[in-house]
C-alpha positions as CSV (number, residue, x, y, z in Angstrom):
1,M,0.0,0.0,0.0
2,K,1.2,3.5,-0.7
3,H,3.0,5.3,2.1
4,S,0.8,8.4,1.8
5,A,-2.3,6.2,2.2
6,W,-1.0,4.9,5.5
7,L,-0.2,8.4,6.7
8,I,-3.8,9.5,5.8
9,A,-5.2,6.4,7.6
10,A,-2.9,7.0,10.6
11,G,-4.2,10.6,10.8
12,L,-7.7,9.5,10.7
13,L,-7.3,6.8,13.4
14,A,-7.7,9.4,16.0
15,T,-11.1,10.2,14.5
16,S,-13.7,8.0,16.1
17,L,-17.3,7.8,15.1
18,P,-20.1,9.3,17.2
19,T,-21.5,6.9,19.7
20,T,-24.8,8.4,20.7
21,A,-27.9,6.3,20.0
22,S,-29.8,9.2,18.6
23,D,-27.2,9.7,15.9
24,S,-28.4,8.8,12.4
25,N,-25.0,7.6,11.3
26,P,-25.5,3.9,10.5
27,L,-21.9,3.1,11.3
28,V,-22.6,3.6,15.0
29,A,-24.7,0.4,15.0
30,E,-21.9,-1.5,13.4
31,R,-19.5,-0.9,16.2
32,W,-18.1,-4.1,17.8
33,K,-20.1,-6.2,15.3
34,T,-18.7,-5.6,11.8
35,R,-15.9,-4.0,9.9
36,P,-17.6,-1.6,7.5
37,V,-16.1,-0.8,4.1
38,I,-17.4,2.4,2.7
39,V,-17.0,3.2,-1.0
40,V,-17.9,6.7,-2.0
41,V,-18.0,7.6,-5.7
42,P,-19.6,10.4,-7.7
43,T,-21.5,8.1,-10.0
44,R,-22.7,4.4,-10.1
45,D,-20.5,3.7,-13.1
46,D,-17.3,4.8,-11.3
47,A,-14.3,2.5,-11.8
48,L,-13.7,2.1,-8.0
49,L,-17.3,0.9,-7.4
50,R,-17.2,-1.4,-10.4
51,R,-13.9,-2.8,-9.2
52,V,-15.1,-3.5,-5.7
53,E,-18.5,-5.0,-6.8
54,S,-16.7,-7.2,-9.4
55,A,-14.3,-8.5,-6.8
56,L,-17.1,-9.3,-4.4
57,A,-19.0,-11.2,-7.2
58,R,-16.1,-13.7,-7.1
59,T,-16.8,-16.5,-4.5
60,A,-13.4,-16.5,-2.9
61,T,-13.4,-12.7,-2.4
62,R,-17.0,-12.7,-1.1
63,E,-16.2,-15.5,1.4
64,A,-13.0,-13.7,2.6
65,F,-15.2,-10.5,3.0
66,I,-17.8,-12.4,5.1
67,D,-15.2,-14.3,7.1
68,R,-13.7,-11.0,8.2
69,E,-17.1,-9.8,9.3
70,M,-17.1,-7.0,6.8
71,V,-20.2,-5.1,5.5
72,L,-20.3,-2.9,2.4
73,Y,-21.6,0.6,2.4
74,T,-21.7,2.5,-0.9
75,V,-22.5,6.1,-1.7
76,A,-22.9,6.6,-5.4
77,G,-24.3,9.8,-6.8
78,G,-25.2,10.8,-3.2
79,E,-27.4,7.7,-2.6
80,G,-26.3,5.5,0.2
81,R,-26.7,1.7,0.5
82,R,-25.7,-1.0,3.0
83,N,-25.2,-4.3,1.2
84,A,-27.5,-3.0,-1.6
85,A,-30.3,-2.0,0.8
86,P,-31.0,1.8,0.5
87,L,-30.1,4.1,3.4
88,A,-32.2,7.1,4.3
89,P,-30.8,10.4,3.0
90,A,-30.1,11.5,6.6
91,E,-28.1,8.3,7.3
92,T,-26.0,8.8,4.2
93,R,-25.3,12.5,5.1
94,A,-24.4,11.5,8.7
95,M,-22.1,8.8,7.6
96,L,-20.3,11.0,5.1
97,S,-20.1,13.8,7.7
98,A,-18.5,11.5,10.3
99,L,-16.0,10.3,7.8
100,R,-15.4,13.8,6.4
101,L,-16.1,12.7,2.9
102,D,-17.9,14.4,0.0
103,A,-20.4,12.4,-2.1
104,A,-19.1,14.3,-5.2
105,G,-15.7,12.8,-4.9
106,P,-12.9,12.0,-5.2
107,P,-13.6,8.2,-5.3
108,T,-12.7,6.9,-1.9
109,F,-12.5,3.5,-0.2
110,V,-12.6,3.5,3.7
111,L,-12.1,0.6,6.1
112,V,-13.6,1.1,9.5
113,G,-12.6,-1.3,12.3
114,K,-14.9,-2.9,14.8
115,D,-13.9,-0.3,17.3
116,G,-15.3,2.4,15.0
117,G,-12.0,3.9,14.0
118,V,-10.9,4.5,10.5
119,K,-8.2,2.0,9.7
120,M,-7.5,2.6,6.0
121,T,-8.3,5.2,3.4
122,E,-7.6,4.4,-0.3
123,G,-8.4,5.7,-3.7
124,P,-9.4,3.9,-6.9
125,G,-6.4,1.6,-6.9
126,V,-7.3,-0.2,-3.7
127,D,-6.3,-3.8,-3.5
128,L,-8.8,-6.0,-1.6
129,D,-6.1,-8.6,-0.9
130,A,-4.0,-5.9,0.9
131,V,-7.2,-4.9,2.8
132,F,-7.7,-8.5,3.9
133,A,-4.0,-8.7,5.0
134,E,-4.4,-5.5,7.0
135,I,-7.4,-6.9,8.8
136,D,-5.7,-10.1,9.5
137,R,-2.9,-8.1,11.3
138,M,-5.5,-6.4,13.6
139,P,-5.6,-7.5,17.2
140,M,-9.3,-8.3,17.2
141,R,-8.9,-10.5,14.2
142,R,-6.0,-12.4,15.7
143,R,-8.0,-13.2,18.7
């Protein structure tokens, strides 16, 4: 992974997601349960989104994703989804705000850990095998 991506991720580690129950950010409900992956792209036909969806269509990648207790959030053209189920506009806005991302771009891939902290931020060239390797090094995964 690129050195600059690690620096960005390290800088964002200090950013934790809001924890109040009244918050409309859907990532709050994922805390301690799953590892959310958030893909934010300006349009549905963006190369990053196509790349991630294509990878997850392959059985081995999909099984690796599930085995690591990951869940996919996408925001394409401002419309949010969790595993293809639509999010309310307020949920999408709250999630983007918490992650300090803009629905208009640039295309961004974010991995959030079970603790709610941002673990990795990548662009269109993200390598899912590298993401899986990073998760496998995490203390919660090792336990």
